[in-house]
C-alpha positions in Angstrom: 137.4 91.0 108.5 136.5 94.7 108.6 137.3 96.8 105.5 140.4 98.9 106.0 141.0 101.8 103.7 144.7 101.9 104.4 145.1 98.3 103.3 142.7 98.4 100.4 144.1 101.7 99.0 147.7 101.5 99.8 148.7 103.8 96.9 146.8 106.6 98.6 147.6 105.9 102.3 151.0 104.2 102.3 153.3 105.9 99.8 157.0 105.5 99.9 159.3 108.1 101.4 160.1 109.5 98.0 157.7 111.6 95.8 155.2 110.0 93.6 152.4 111.3 91.4 148.9 110.0 91.9 145.3 110.8 90.8 143.0 110.9 93.9 139.4 110.0 93.2 136.5 112.0 94.6 135.4 110.9 98.1 133.1 112.0 100.9 134.3 113.1 104.3 133.2 114.2 107.7 134.7 117.7 107.9 135.2 120.4 110.5 136.6 123.8 109.7 138.6 126.1 111.9 141.5 128.5 112.5 144.5 128.7 114.8 147.3 126.7 116.3 146.5 123.0 116.4 148.8 122.5 119.5 146.8 124.8 121.7 145.4 123.0 124.7 141.6 123.2 124.7 141.7 125.1 121.4 139.5 125.0 118.4 141.5 122.2 116.7 141.3 119.8 119.6 137.6 120.3 119.9 137.1 119.7 116.2 139.0 116.4 116.4 136.6 115.3 119.2 133.6 116.1 117.0 135.1 114.2 114.0 135.6 111.0 115.9 132.3 111.2 117.7 130.5 111.3 114.4 132.8 108.8 112.7 132.3 106.1 115.4 128.6 106.7 115.6 128.4 105.8 111.9 130.8 102.9 112.3 128.7 101.4 115.1 125.4 102.2 113.6 124.7 98.5 112.8 124.3 97.9 116.6 121.5 100.4 116.7 117.9 100.5 115.3 119.2 102.8 112.5 120.1 100.8 109.4 122.3 102.1 106.7 121.7 100.7 103.2 124.7 98.7 101.9 126.5 98.9 105.2 129.5 96.7 105.9 131.9 96.8 108.8 135.0 98.9 108.4 137.9 100.5 110.2 137.6 104.2 110.8 140.0 105.8 108.3 142.9 108.0 109.6 142.5 111.6 110.5 143.4 114.0 107.7 143.8 117.7 107.4 143.9 120.4 104.7 146.0 123.4 105.7 146.6 126.9 104.4 147.4 130.5 105.5 146.1 133.7 104.0 148.5 135.2 101.4 150.9 132.2 101.7 151.1 129.8 98.8 152.4 126.8 100.7 152.8 126.6 104.5 154.8 128.8 107.0 155.5 126.3 109.8 156.8 129.0 112.1 153.4 130.8 112.3 151.0 128.1 113.5 148.5 130.7 114.9 147.8 131.8 111.3 146.7 128.3 110.2 143.3 127.8 108.5 142.3 124.2 108.4 139.7 121.6 107.4 140.1 118.4 109.4 138.4 115.4 107.9 137.8 111.7 108.2 136.9 109.8 105.1 133.5 108.1 104.8 132.6 104.8 103.1 130.8 105.4 99.8 127.6 103.8 101.1 127.1 106.6 103.7 124.6 109.2 102.5 124.0 112.8 103.6 120.9 111.4 105.4 123.0 108.9 107.3 125.5 111.6 108.2 122.8 113.9 109.5 121.5 111.1 111.7 125.0 110.5 113.1 125.5 114.2 113.9 122.3 114.3 115.8 122.9 111.0 117.6 126.5 111.8 118.5 125.4 115.2 119.9 122.9 113.5 122.2 124.9 110.5 123.3 128.2 112.3 123.7 126.6 115.4 125.2 128.6 117.6 122.8 127.8 120.0 120.0 128.5 118.2 116.7 126.6 120.7 114.6 129.9 122.1 113.2 130.5 118.9 111.3 129.7 118.9 107.6 129.3 116.3 104.8 132.0 117.3 102.4 132.8 115.9 98.9 136.4 116.5 97.8 137.9 115.7 94.4 141.6 116.2 94.7 142.6 114.9 91.3 146.3 115.1 90.2 148.7 115.3 93.2 152.2 114.6 94.3 152.7 112.9 97.6 155.3 111.5 99.9 155.6 109.6 103.2 157.1 112.0 105.7 158.8 110.3 108.7 159.6 112.7 111.5 158.2 115.7 113.4 155.7 118.0 111.8 158.2 120.9 112.0 160.6 118.9 109.8 158.1 118.6 107.0 159.8 121.4 104.9 162.5 118.9 104.0 160.0 116.5 102.5 158.2 119.3 100.7 161.5 120.4 99.2 161.9 116.8 97.8 158.4 117.0 96.3 159.1 120.4 94.7 162.4 119.2 93.2 160.7 116.1 91.8 158.0 118.3 90.2 160.7 120.6 88.7 162.5 117.6 87.2 159.3 116.1 85.7 157.5 119.0 84.2 154.9 119.7 86.9 154.2 122.7 89.2 152.2 123.0 92.4 148.6 124.0 91.9 147.4 125.6 95.1 144.0 127.3 94.9 141.1 128.1 97.1 139.9 124.5 96.4 143.2 122.7 96.4 145.3 122.7 99.6 148.3 121.3 101.4 147.0 118.0 102.6 148.2 115.7 105.4 147.2 112.2 106.5 148.2 111.2 110.0 149.2 107.5 110.2 150.7 107.8 113.7 149.3 108.9 117.1 151.7 111.6 118.3 150.6 110.8 121.9 152.0 107.3 121.5 154.8 107.6 118.9 158.0 109.6 119.2 158.1 112.6 116.9 161.1 111.3 114.9 159.1 108.1 114.1 155.7 109.7 113.2 154.4 108.9 109.7 152.5 111.6 107.8 151.4 111.5 104.2 152.0 114.9 102.6 150.1 115.6 99.5 150.1 118.6 97.2 147.8 119.4 94.2 149.8 119.8 90.9 149.4 120.4 87.2 151.5 120.1 84.1 153.8 123.1 83.3 152.8 124.9 80.2 154.9 124.5 77.1 155.8 127.9 75.4 157.7 127.2 72.2 160.4 124.7 73.1 160.6 125.8 76.7 158.5 124.8 79.8 157.2 127.7 81.7 
């Protein structure tokens, strides 16, 4: 049976619909960066998703080609993920999607090296007749985070984020957004096939302990 990240790492991909704190290990990803409204037809985001999946499936099916990856085993392509931010906004303003910056990613198995990745980008570009040169091999070490399973439309995410923030306040943590640590989403539902109110999205935020000053937490 093919290795499935969602099943093997349920604590990272299948959280409950209440906040929980987790430590996310460093992992490698196929990544494409961009800006703008993700819902724009023919826009930068839709193009990026095509590139991600072209490279991801080229790697997944590499065992059927002459190119051999050391340590390869069959696996299910992990779900699409995204890191999102807006300039001069700490969290996310869902009403201004045109201001989004994003890094869309798909996780890679640990056995895939930069050399294997470069082969896949070149091969996908030729076979799919599309420019995949915008894809990059990106290592991300998220570390300490809070996450929740959001069930519903993307525009309803603020309610779940508010639950996360309340949980942090009650347990002595604060959000830790930086240029390296972003609002993170993992998409477990295909919005083309699942009604918005039933869509499942993991929302994950970077956090840190609140500092103790005297007898008070600041």
